[in-house]
C-alpha atoms as one frame of an Amber mdcrd trajectory, in Angstrom:
protein
 -78.387 355.573   0.668 -75.861 354.122   2.255 -73.565 351.595   0.851 -71.703
 348.824   2.413 -68.473 347.367   3.621 -67.309 343.759   3.574 -64.338 342.241
   5.445 -63.109 339.893   3.188 -59.980 337.127   3.261 -57.556 337.099   0.748
 -56.185 333.642   1.487 -52.110 333.797   1.911 -51.239 334.385  -1.533 -52.639
 331.700  -4.201 -55.507 333.100  -5.960 -57.295 330.104  -6.473 -57.890 329.801
  -2.674 -59.959 333.281  -2.989 -63.558 332.053  -1.844 -66.108 331.885  -4.563
 -67.609 334.955  -2.505 -64.699 337.115  -2.162 -64.224 336.358  -6.007 -67.515
 337.840  -6.760 -67.250 340.729  -4.313 -64.097 341.503  -5.988 -65.266 341.714
  -8.926 -67.936 343.888  -8.999 -66.797 346.144  -5.986 -67.028 349.949  -6.065
 -64.105 350.705  -3.989 -61.415 348.206  -2.197 -58.884 348.813   0.539 -56.232
 346.388   0.509 -53.420 345.466   2.634 -49.786 344.837   1.269 -49.564 341.430
   1.428 -52.661 341.098  -0.810 -51.029 339.365  -4.000 -50.897 341.330  -7.097
 -52.967 338.512  -9.044 -55.186 338.583  -6.962 -55.257 342.885  -7.018 -55.673
 341.948 -10.561 -59.552 340.819 -10.301 -60.446 344.096  -9.292 -62.328 346.282
 -11.728 -60.758 349.465 -13.385 -63.622 351.546 -12.579 -63.225 350.566  -8.881
 -61.666 352.826  -6.480 -58.200 351.131  -5.462 -56.640 352.590  -1.977 -53.191
 350.516  -0.606 -53.748 351.000   2.860 -50.837 348.479   4.232 -48.719 348.481
   7.026 -45.361 346.125   7.202 -42.509 345.965   9.777 -43.621 348.781  11.328
 -43.400 351.506   8.513 -47.060 352.835   8.629 -48.421 354.564   5.193 -51.494
 355.146   7.021 -52.493 355.012  10.759 -55.725 352.860  11.758 -57.758 355.488
  12.479 -57.560 356.647   9.036 -58.447 353.268   7.107 -61.967 353.877   9.917
 -62.424 357.131   8.307 -61.714 356.150   5.023 -63.967 352.820   5.082 -66.670
 354.898   6.308 -66.388 357.801   4.096 -66.278 355.768   0.788 -69.502 353.568
   2.331 -71.665 356.692   3.022 -71.255 358.055  -0.358 -73.180 355.122  -1.211
 -70.071 352.746  -2.985 -69.904 348.817  -1.747 -66.744 348.593  -0.007 -64.001
 345.736  -0.048 -61.490 346.036   2.895 -59.315 343.020   1.900 -57.167 341.329
   4.063 -54.443 338.786   3.626 -55.060 335.612   5.322 -58.548 335.617   7.517
 -59.288 338.944   8.280 -60.530 337.609  12.090 -57.139 336.146  12.709 -54.325
 339.251  13.692 -56.166 341.120  10.980 -57.027 344.384  13.292 -60.884 343.359
  11.899 -61.945 343.761  15.473 -61.208 347.870  15.859 -62.716 348.522  11.933
 -65.779 346.208  12.865 -66.346 348.517  16.469 -65.941 351.671  14.138 -68.416
 350.337  11.719 -71.119 349.629  14.104 -70.470 353.480  15.896 -70.878 354.823
  12.683 -73.890 352.538  11.732 -72.421 351.403   8.667 -73.628 347.999   7.533
 -70.647 345.299   7.480 -69.982 341.875   6.516 -67.429 339.355   6.864 -66.340
 337.202   4.725 -63.876 334.968   5.905 -60.543 333.312   3.978 -57.906 330.776
   3.857 -55.544 331.669   7.159 -51.928 331.926   6.754 -51.519 329.339   9.032
 -53.988 326.909   7.159 -52.057 327.575   3.898 -48.828 326.835   5.605 -49.620
 323.582   6.885 -51.233 322.495   3.344 -47.830 323.098   1.111 -45.844 322.034
   4.230 -47.934 319.046   4.369 -48.300 319.260   8.214 -51.447 318.108   9.567
 -51.807 321.386  12.688 -53.840 318.379  14.671 -53.234 314.773  14.725 -54.857
 312.687  17.391 -51.537 310.880  17.949 -49.211 313.640  18.301 -51.646 316.988
  19.032 -55.273 317.682  19.932 -55.106 321.051  20.148 -54.146 324.148  18.085
 -52.878 327.457  19.581 -52.651 330.588  17.317 -50.571 333.479  18.768 -47.886
 336.269  17.741 -44.732 337.125  18.621 -45.545 340.610  18.063 -47.102 342.471
  20.663 -49.377 345.939  20.363 -47.933 348.383  22.846 -49.800 348.366  26.302
 -51.155 344.850  25.658 -50.549 341.673  27.792 -48.264 339.318  26.222 -49.853
 335.396  25.849 -48.177 332.896  28.881 -46.003 331.127  26.432 -45.133 328.560
  29.142 -49.193 327.781  29.800 -49.034 327.599  26.041 -46.175 325.253  25.954
 -47.245 322.728  28.412 -50.499 322.295  26.770 -48.901 319.863  24.064 -50.793
 321.897  21.800 -49.406 322.603  18.054 -48.250 326.233  18.021 -48.409 328.430
  14.857 -46.361 331.897  15.241 -47.504 334.503  13.417 -45.093 336.999  12.902
 -42.306 335.605  14.504 -39.545 338.137  13.980 -35.980 338.067  12.307 -34.145
 336.635  15.808 -34.806 333.238  15.930 -32.459 332.754  18.340 -34.061 334.847
  20.250 -37.516 333.236  19.622 -35.520 329.768  20.572 -34.753 330.525  23.408
 -37.809 332.033  24.629 -39.838 328.480  23.472 -37.011 326.399  25.878 -37.871
 328.703  28.718 -41.499 328.146  28.193 -41.040 324.314  28.561 -39.924 323.129
  24.823 -37.794 320.409  24.479 -34.518 321.558  22.420 -35.528 319.061  19.830
 -38.961 319.859  19.390 -39.787 319.732  15.603 -40.582 323.123  13.964 -41.387
 324.314  10.990 -40.168 328.256   9.398 -42.299 328.910   5.946 -42.230 332.522
   4.240 -44.542 333.577   1.940 -47.012 330.706   1.414 -48.988 329.801  -1.817
 -46.694 332.463  -3.284 -44.056 332.109  -6.044 -41.337 332.854  -3.656 -42.461
 330.705  -0.882 -39.818 328.545   1.229 -39.785 326.410   3.751 -37.138 325.170
   6.451 -37.763 322.261   8.314 -35.605 322.416  11.956 -36.364 321.847  15.618
 -36.364 324.554  17.901 -32.956 324.548  19.258 -31.707 324.160  15.391 -33.645
 327.579  15.166 -30.661 329.550  16.328 -28.705 328.520  13.269 -31.333 328.976
  10.756 -30.803 330.921   7.715 -33.405 334.060   7.843 -36.367 333.983   5.383
 -37.784 336.870   3.869 -41.227 338.058   5.621 -44.000 337.388   5.856 -43.440
 333.875   8.120 -45.021 332.212  10.534 -43.589 329.314  12.539 -45.161 326.240
  13.225 -44.062 323.727  16.263 -45.066 320.914  17.625 -44.410 316.878  16.810
 -46.735 317.420  14.011 -44.481 318.641  12.344 -42.597 315.275  11.965 -45.348
 314.482   9.412 -43.774 316.747   6.790 -43.125 314.959   3.595 -39.620 315.653
   2.388 -39.909 314.302  -0.927 -43.087 316.382  -1.850 -41.219 320.037  -0.023
 -38.025 319.192  -2.277 -39.919 319.173  -5.231 -40.524 322.421  -7.441 -44.133
 323.308  -7.436 -46.247 324.849 -10.020 -49.304 326.985  -9.016 -52.169 326.312
 -11.607 -52.812 329.077 -13.998 -55.554 331.736 -11.991 -58.736 332.119 -13.472
 -59.040 335.826 -14.100 -58.479 337.943 -17.356 -54.877 337.662 -16.680 -53.998
 333.828 -17.037 -50.590 333.688 -14.933 -48.633 330.434 -14.286 -46.594 331.135
 -11.200 -43.688 328.518 -10.549 -42.907 328.220  -7.367 -39.335 326.903  -6.299
 -39.065 325.468  -2.864 -36.410 324.335  -0.315 -36.294 323.039   2.399 -33.700
 321.141   5.087 -34.500 318.023   7.225 -32.199 317.785  10.442 -34.864 315.255
  11.913 -36.207 312.312  10.769 -40.122 311.769  10.446 -41.378 309.818  13.232
 -43.028 306.029  12.536 -46.239 306.896  13.735 -48.451 303.566  14.449 -50.878
 303.191  11.537 -54.617 303.035  12.322 -57.555 303.221  10.935 -59.351 307.003
  11.303 -63.013 306.914  12.941 -65.962 307.572  10.629 -66.983 311.126  11.331
């Protein structure tokens, strides 16, 4: 009998952000193929009897080609195993899930997608930034500063001019270049933004600045993402300045994770007019 492949989102790092379904599948998996960015605490939930394969590709350093990942998933499922393809964040957002789904369909392998908390949602939560707000932004755009060879780049000028909150995945190390690109797309130099690093992990860092201020911002370790837009003014400086402690995870090896956070605040939060939210 053929097995089945589950494309599972591991969330941004904190093990308690796993969905109940993701946790159940991990604890009953017979084979797991995981990305490099999946937290060690989450990998400890995998049973010792399961085959575990690290198939991560980070910063241009590829341990394994994408076609090899397809072959491995198919071979394991063909042998009758329950396979978890574990991806950081949500598998459907910049996670090559489309390519893997196509490969599984061609091989006639049963599969299921289990969504996870995306990095953008995790980052916004730790920084206390509402990604949309009726007083500041009614749209959200997710894009990446990293393009695959031969793919068509997004038109940043159209996106910036829409007034939407922009969340830039994989912004890279050259903040100055990205700042100039955003301004060339039409964003005002004083547009607030937040650079967020390793969100919901013990190493998370948050740096609040402006589009122009990015040019002199200190470099934060990858993985990072960038939130740009007026909603960043809602970030709570007092909360961000506090040290945070992640709760003990529910696993056989309960670990208490101290999370220091540091932030710079070059602008003041806007005093938006208070108003009642409509009922749902």
